[in-house]
Every structure is written in structure tokens, then in C-alpha cells.
N, CA, C and O atoms as CSV, one atom per row, in Angstrom:
chain,resi,resn,atom,element,x,y,z
A,1,MET,N,N,0.840,-1.186,0.000
A,1,MET,CA,C,0.000,0.000,0.000
A,1,MET,C,C,0.884,1.249,0.000
A,1,MET,O,O,1.844,1.345,0.765
A,2,LYS,N,N,0.546,2.195,-0.863
A,2,LYS,CA,C,1.320,3.433,-0.932
A,2,LYS,C,C,0.966,4.345,0.235
A,2,LYS,O,O,-0.182,4.430,0.670
A,3,GLN,N,N,1.988,5.016,0.717
A,3,GLN,CA,C,1.821,5.973,1.812
A,3,GLN,C,C,1.243,7.270,1.250
A,3,GLN,O,O,1.663,7.722,0.185
A,4,LYS,N,N,0.289,7.869,1.952
A,4,LYS,CA,C,-0.296,9.141,1.523
A,4,LYS,C,C,0.421,10.271,2.251
A,4,LYS,O,O,0.484,10.295,3.480
A,5,TYR,N,N,0.961,11.204,1.473
A,5,TYR,CA,C,1.700,12.322,2.054
A,5,TYR,C,C,0.943,13.619,1.828
A,5,TYR,O,O,0.277,13.802,0.809
A,6,GLN,N,N,1.057,14.506,2.791
A,6,GLN,CA,C,0.457,15.832,2.695
A,6,GLN,C,C,1.329,16.707,1.791
A,6,GLN,O,O,2.533,16.473,1.682
A,7,PRO,N,N,0.725,17.722,1.137
A,7,PRO,CA,C,1.518,18.596,0.251
A,7,PRO,C,C,2.726,19.232,0.943
A,7,PRO,O,O,3.791,19.353,0.337
A,8,HIS,N,N,2.570,19.642,2.214
A,8,HIS,CA,C,3.702,20.263,2.912
A,8,HIS,C,C,4.822,19.251,3.169
A,8,HIS,O,O,5.996,19.620,3.189
A,9,GLU,N,N,4.466,17.987,3.364
A,9,GLU,CA,C,5.481,16.953,3.558
A,9,GLU,C,C,6.249,16.707,2.264
A,9,GLU,O,O,7.465,16.520,2.284
A,10,ILE,N,N,5.550,16.707,1.164
A,10,ILE,CA,C,6.188,16.524,-0.151
A,10,ILE,C,C,7.123,17.682,-0.449
A,10,ILE,O,O,8.243,17.479,-0.918
A,11,ARG,N,N,6.662,18.900,-0.176
A,11,ARG,CA,C,7.511,20.079,-0.401
A,11,ARG,C,C,8.774,20.019,0.445
A,11,ARG,O,O,9.871,20.284,-0.047
A,12,LEU,N,N,8.619,19.672,1.717
A,12,LEU,CA,C,9.772,19.610,2.618
A,12,LEU,C,C,10.752,18.527,2.173
A,12,LEU,O,O,11.960,18.763,2.142
A,13,ALA,N,N,10.250,17.359,1.832
A,13,ALA,CA,C,11.125,16.271,1.373
A,13,ALA,C,C,11.881,16.672,0.119
A,13,ALA,O,O,13.070,16.381,-0.010
A,14,ASN,N,N,11.201,17.342,-0.811
A,14,ASN,CA,C,11.858,17.812,-2.028
A,14,ASN,C,C,12.906,18.875,-1.720
A,14,ASN,O,O,13.980,18.889,-2.321
A,15,GLU,N,N,12.590,19.759,-0.788
A,15,GLU,CA,C,13.549,20.797,-0.399
A,15,GLU,C,C,14.800,20.175,0.222
A,15,GLU,O,O,15.919,20.582,-0.089
A,16,ILE,N,N,14.612,19.207,1.084
A,16,ILE,CA,C,15.748,18.516,1.716
A,16,ILE,C,C,16.587,17.826,0.639
A,16,ILE,O,O,17.812,17.953,0.626
A,17,ALA,N,N,15.932,17.102,-0.253
A,17,ALA,CA,C,16.647,16.372,-1.307
A,17,ALA,C,C,17.415,17.324,-2.221
A,17,ALA,O,O,18.561,17.053,-2.579
A,18,GLU,N,N,16.793,18.426,-2.593
A,18,GLU,CA,C,17.458,19.405,-3.463
A,18,GLU,C,C,18.652,20.035,-2.753
A,18,GLU,O,O,19.732,20.163,-3.330
A,19,THR,N,N,18.450,20.421,-1.515
A,19,THR,CA,C,19.523,21.069,-0.753
A,19,THR,C,C,20.717,20.142,-0.579
A,19,THR,O,O,21.868,20.567,-0.679
A,20,LEU,N,N,20.431,18.870,-0.318
A,20,LEU,CA,C,21.499,17.894,-0.095
A,20,LEU,C,C,22.017,17.270,-1.393
A,20,LEU,O,O,22.951,16.468,-1.378
A,21,LYS,N,N,21.391,17.652,-2.524
A,21,LYS,CA,C,21.734,17.071,-3.831
A,21,LYS,C,C,21.639,15.542,-3.756
A,21,LYS,O,O,22.564,14.818,-4.125
A,22,ASP,N,N,20.500,15.089,-3.270
A,22,ASP,CA,C,20.292,13.668,-3.012
A,22,ASP,C,C,18.867,13.260,-3.410
A,22,ASP,O,O,18.107,12.751,-2.586
A,23,ARG,N,N,18.518,13.490,-4.679
A,23,ARG,CA,C,17.166,13.235,-5.180
A,23,ARG,C,C,16.758,11.762,-5.062
A,23,ARG,O,O,15.572,11.460,-4.930
A,24,GLU,N,N,17.716,10.857,-5.108
A,24,GLU,CA,C,17.394,9.427,-5.037
A,24,GLU,C,C,16.776,9.049,-3.691
A,24,GLU,O,O,16.084,8.037,-3.579
A,25,ALA,N,N,17.029,9.863,-2.683
A,25,ALA,CA,C,16.576,9.527,-1.325
A,25,ALA,C,C,15.227,10.157,-0.970
A,25,ALA,O,O,14.846,10.161,0.200
A,26,ILE,N,N,14.507,10.684,-1.946
A,26,ILE,CA,C,13.212,11.323,-1.655
A,26,ILE,C,C,12.271,10.412,-0.860
A,26,ILE,O,O,11.647,10.894,0.085
A,27,PRO,N,N,12.135,9.131,-1.189
A,27,PRO,CA,C,11.236,8.295,-0.375
A,27,PRO,C,C,11.637,8.280,1.115
A,27,PRO,O,O,10.783,8.284,2.002
A,28,TYR,N,N,12.922,8.263,1.355
A,28,TYR,CA,C,13.399,8.287,2.742
A,28,TYR,C,C,13.076,9.629,3.395
A,28,TYR,O,O,12.598,9.668,4.528
A,29,TYR,N,N,13.336,10.726,2.687
A,29,TYR,CA,C,13.049,12.046,3.249
A,29,TYR,C,C,11.554,12.228,3.480
A,29,TYR,O,O,11.153,12.880,4.443
A,30,LEU,N,N,10.732,11.663,2.611
A,30,LEU,CA,C,9.281,11.695,2.825
A,30,LEU,C,C,8.922,10.993,4.129
A,30,LEU,O,O,8.094,11.487,4.895
A,31,SER,N,N,9.536,9.855,4.380
A,31,SER,CA,C,9.236,9.135,5.619
A,31,SER,C,C,9.652,9.960,6.843
A,31,SER,O,O,8.990,9.915,7.880
A,32,LEU,N,N,10.742,10.707,6.717
A,32,LEU,CA,C,11.183,11.544,7.834
A,32,LEU,C,C,10.192,12.665,8.127
A,32,LEU,O,O,10.010,13.053,9.281
A,33,THR,N,N,9.543,13.189,7.070
A,33,THR,CA,C,8.597,14.288,7.273
A,33,THR,C,C,7.384,13.855,8.082
A,33,THR,O,O,6.719,14.687,8.698
A,34,GLN,N,N,7.095,12.566,8.085
A,34,GLN,CA,C,5.974,12.069,8.888
A,34,GLN,C,C,6.415,11.664,10.294
A,34,GLN,O,O,5.598,11.565,11.210
A,35,LYS,N,N,7.682,11.440,10.446
A,35,LYS,CA,C,8.200,10.968,11.730
A,35,LYS,C,C,8.666,12.111,12.643
A,35,LYS,O,O,8.556,12.011,13.865
A,36,TYR,N,N,9.185,13.189,12.055
A,36,TYR,CA,C,9.770,14.277,12.831
A,36,TYR,C,C,9.115,15.612,12.512
A,36,TYR,O,O,8.558,15.804,11.431
A,37,HIS,N,N,9.189,16.523,13.460
A,37,HIS,CA,C,8.691,17.886,13.258
A,37,HIS,C,C,9.507,18.583,12.170
A,37,HIS,O,O,10.712,18.369,12.041
A,38,GLU,N,N,8.828,19.411,11.402
A,38,GLU,CA,C,9.495,20.165,10.342
A,38,GLU,C,C,10.627,21.018,10.904
A,38,GLU,O,O,11.705,21.076,10.313
A,39,ALA,N,N,10.400,21.675,12.031
A,39,ALA,CA,C,11.424,22.541,12.623
A,39,ALA,C,C,12.696,21.759,12.937
A,39,ALA,O,O,13.799,22.265,12.734
A,40,TYR,N,N,12.552,20.541,13.427
A,40,TYR,CA,C,13.709,19.715,13.746
A,40,TYR,C,C,14.467,19.350,12.474
A,40,TYR,O,O,15.693,19.444,12.436
A,41,LEU,N,N,13.750,18.936,11.437
A,41,LEU,CA,C,14.403,18.579,10.174
A,41,LEU,C,C,15.120,19.777,9.583
A,41,LEU,O,O,16.225,19.641,9.058
A,42,ARG,N,N,14.505,20.949,9.660
A,42,ARG,CA,C,15.140,22.163,9.138
A,42,ARG,C,C,16.381,22.536,9.957
A,42,ARG,O,O,17.373,23.016,9.409
A,43,GLN,N,N,16.315,22.311,11.258
A,43,GLN,CA,C,17.462,22.596,12.128
A,43,GLN,C,C,18.642,21.702,11.759
A,43,GLN,O,O,19.772,22.177,11.649
A,44,VAL,N,N,18.386,20.428,11.570
A,44,VAL,CA,C,19.446,19.492,11.194
A,44,VAL,C,C,19.978,19.833,9.808
A,44,VAL,O,O,21.187,19.794,9.582
A,45,LEU,N,N,19.090,20.163,8.883
A,45,LEU,CA,C,19.510,20.526,7.526
A,45,LEU,C,C,20.425,21.751,7.559
A,45,LEU,O,O,21.455,21.775,6.885
A,46,ALA,N,N,20.057,22.754,8.332
A,46,ALA,CA,C,20.879,23.963,8.443
A,46,ALA,C,C,22.256,23.636,9.027
A,46,ALA,O,O,23.273,24.167,8.581
A,47,LYS,N,N,22.272,22.758,10.027
A,47,LYS,CA,C,23.548,22.360,10.630
A,47,LYS,C,C,24.436,21.662,9.605
A,47,LYS,O,O,25.624,21.965,9.499
A,48,VAL,N,N,23.859,20.731,8.853
A,48,VAL,CA,C,24.619,20.000,7.832
A,48,VAL,C,C,25.163,20.952,6.774
A,48,VAL,O,O,26.310,20.820,6.346
A,49,MET,N,N,24.350,21.899,6.357
A,49,MET,CA,C,24.775,22.822,5.309
A,49,MET,C,C,25.807,23.829,5.805
A,49,MET,O,O,26.523,24.426,5.002
A,50,SER,N,N,25.890,24.021,7.112
A,50,SER,CA,C,26.866,24.967,7.664
A,50,SER,C,C,28.264,24.357,7.788
A,50,SER,O,O,29.239,25.071,8.021
A,51,ILE,N,N,28.356,23.054,7.632
A,51,ILE,CA,C,29.647,22.367,7.757
A,51,ILE,C,C,30.353,22.377,6.405
A,51,ILE,O,O,29.752,22.059,5.379
A,52,ASP,N,N,31.628,22.744,6.413
A,52,ASP,CA,C,32.418,22.751,5.189
A,52,ASP,C,C,32.470,21.346,4.609
A,52,ASP,O,O,32.686,20.367,5.324
A,53,GLU,N,N,32.269,21.267,3.308
A,53,GLU,CA,C,32.202,19.955,2.654
A,53,GLU,C,C,33.467,19.124,2.865
A,53,GLU,O,O,33.400,17.895,2.881
A,54,THR,N,N,34.606,19.774,3.024
A,54,THR,CA,C,35.849,19.036,3.230
A,54,THR,C,C,35.878,18.343,4.600
A,54,THR,O,O,36.693,17.449,4.829
A,55,GLN,N,N,34.994,18.756,5.501
A,55,GLN,CA,C,34.936,18.167,6.838
A,55,GLN,C,C,33.965,16.988,6.914
A,55,GLN,O,O,33.845,16.345,7.957
A,56,ILE,N,N,33.273,16.706,5.807
A,56,ILE,CA,C,32.279,15.637,5.777
A,56,ILE,C,C,32.911,14.397,5.160
A,56,ILE,O,O,33.427,14.447,4.044
A,57,ARG,N,N,32.869,13.288,5.884
A,57,ARG,CA,C,33.527,12.053,5.418
A,57,ARG,C,C,32.832,11.420,4.227
A,57,ARG,O,O,33.492,11.047,3.257
A,58,LYS,N,N,31.529,11.291,4.280
A,58,LYS,CA,C,30.789,10.632,3.197
A,58,LYS,C,C,30.079,11.683,2.356
A,58,LYS,O,O,30.695,12.323,1.504
A,59,THR,N,N,28.792,11.859,2.594
A,59,THR,CA,C,28.014,12.861,1.856
A,59,THR,C,C,27.195,13.672,2.847
A,59,THR,O,O,27.016,13.273,3.998
A,60,ARG,N,N,26.701,14.811,2.387
A,60,ARG,CA,C,25.818,15.605,3.240
A,60,ARG,C,C,24.557,14.809,3.588
A,60,ARG,O,O,24.049,14.894,4.706
A,61,GLY,N,N,24.060,14.038,2.620
A,61,GLY,CA,C,22.876,13.217,2.870
A,61,GLY,C,C,23.115,12.196,3.965
A,61,GLY,O,O,22.251,11.975,4.814
A,62,ALA,N,N,24.284,11.572,3.949
A,62,ALA,CA,C,24.628,10.591,4.980
A,62,ALA,C,C,24.751,11.259,6.346
A,62,ALA,O,O,24.315,10.704,7.355
A,63,LEU,N,N,25.343,12.446,6.376
A,63,LEU,CA,C,25.479,13.178,7.635
A,63,LEU,C,C,24.103,13.590,8.153
A,63,LEU,O,O,23.825,13.475,9.346
A,64,PHE,N,N,23.246,14.069,7.256
A,64,PHE,CA,C,21.882,14.446,7.636
A,64,PHE,C,C,21.158,13.246,8.266
A,64,PHE,O,O,20.549,13.366,9.329
A,65,THR,N,N,21.235,12.116,7.608
A,65,THR,CA,C,20.584,10.905,8.103
A,65,THR,C,C,21.118,10.537,9.479
A,65,THR,O,O,20.346,10.219,10.384
A,66,PHE,N,N,22.421,10.578,9.637
A,66,PHE,CA,C,23.040,10.247,10.918
A,66,PHE,C,C,22.540,11.181,12.018
A,66,PHE,O,O,22.140,10.726,13.090
A,67,LEU,N,N,22.563,12.483,11.754
A,67,LEU,CA,C,22.170,13.451,12.779
A,67,LEU,C,C,20.685,13.359,13.126
A,67,LEU,O,O,20.313,13.467,14.294
A,68,VAL,N,N,19.843,13.160,12.124
A,68,VAL,CA,C,18.406,13.035,12.387
A,68,VAL,C,C,18.154,11.827,13.283
A,68,VAL,O,O,17.387,11.913,14.242
A,69,ASN,N,N,18.784,10.724,12.980
A,69,ASN,CA,C,18.553,9.495,13.737
A,69,ASN,C,C,19.287,9.444,15.069
A,69,ASN,O,O,18.975,8.616,15.926
A,70,GLN,N,N,20.257,10.323,15.241
A,70,GLN,CA,C,21.047,10.352,16.473
A,70,GLN,C,C,20.164,10.642,17.694
A,70,GLN,O,O,20.378,10.083,18.770
A,71,LYS,N,N,19.187,11.507,17.519
A,71,LYS,CA,C,18.299,11.865,18.627
A,71,LYS,C,C,16.888,11.434,18.299
A,71,LYS,O,O,15.935,12.190,18.485
A,72,HIS,N,N,16.760,10.217,17.809
A,72,HIS,CA,C,15.485,9.724,17.272
A,72,HIS,C,C,14.309,9.829,18.216
A,72,HIS,O,O,13.179,9.978,17.751
A,73,GLY,N,N,14.516,9.759,19.506
A,73,GLY,CA,C,13.376,9.784,20.406
A,73,GLY,C,C,13.005,11.164,20.911
A,73,GLY,O,O,11.916,11.340,21.457
A,74,THR,N,N,13.876,12.146,20.745
A,74,THR,CA,C,13.639,13.431,21.387
A,74,THR,C,C,12.793,14.396,20.566
A,74,THR,O,O,12.277,15.368,21.116
A,75,HIS,N,N,12.638,14.158,19.273
A,75,HIS,CA,C,11.884,15.089,18.428
A,75,HIS,C,C,10.761,14.407,17.670
A,75,HIS,O,O,10.274,14.934,16.669
A,76,ASN,N,N,10.357,13.272,18.126
A,76,ASN,CA,C,9.330,12.520,17.438
A,76,ASN,C,C,7.987,13.224,17.572
A,76,ASN,O,O,7.679,13.792,18.620
A,77,THR,N,N,7.189,13.185,16.511
A,77,THR,CA,C,5.873,13.821,16.513
A,77,THR,C,C,4.847,12.992,17.245
A,77,THR,O,O,3.764,13.477,17.572
A,78,GLY,N,N,5.182,11.746,17.504
A,78,GLY,CA,C,4.253,10.868,18.172
A,78,GLY,C,C,3.299,10.186,17.212
A,78,GLY,O,O,2.408,9.447,17.630
A,79,ALA,N,N,3.486,10.436,15.922
A,79,ALA,CA,C,2.602,9.829,14.911
A,79,ALA,C,C,2.971,8.389,14.664
A,79,ALA,O,O,2.337,7.721,13.846
């Protein structure tokens, strides 16, 4: 069964994917929009984008994923 996403969730997932240059991961970013508050995702995205690319071992997308999941229980929407 396909997951139904709200327009704001789709926009946010697309924005995250575009910012991180990681379009292949849109399904994953969509799932994050339902699991976490938008403000939290934007906070993590801003942090990732503020780090110099030479300081990132893998990719910005991988760092974003790591940071979002690092505090998985503290920003959950409860959905």
C-alpha cells in the first residue's frame, strides 16, 4: 500500500533532497517528514549545510541521516 503524504510533507522532502543534492533519497526524506517535526528537520539541515564539505567524510545526505537518527526519540511527533 502506498503511503499518503500531505503537500507540505512533499515540499519539505523535495527541499531537503534538493539542498542535499540527493534526489534518489526522496522516499526516505518523505518518511522523515511524517516521523519528525518540520522545525527539527530544518534545524538538522541547516547544521549540515553549515559544515564545510571538506569536513564531511561521506556525503551531506549521509550526515543528515546520521544526525536526524542520532536523537530519534527526542523530536518525534508521536505519529
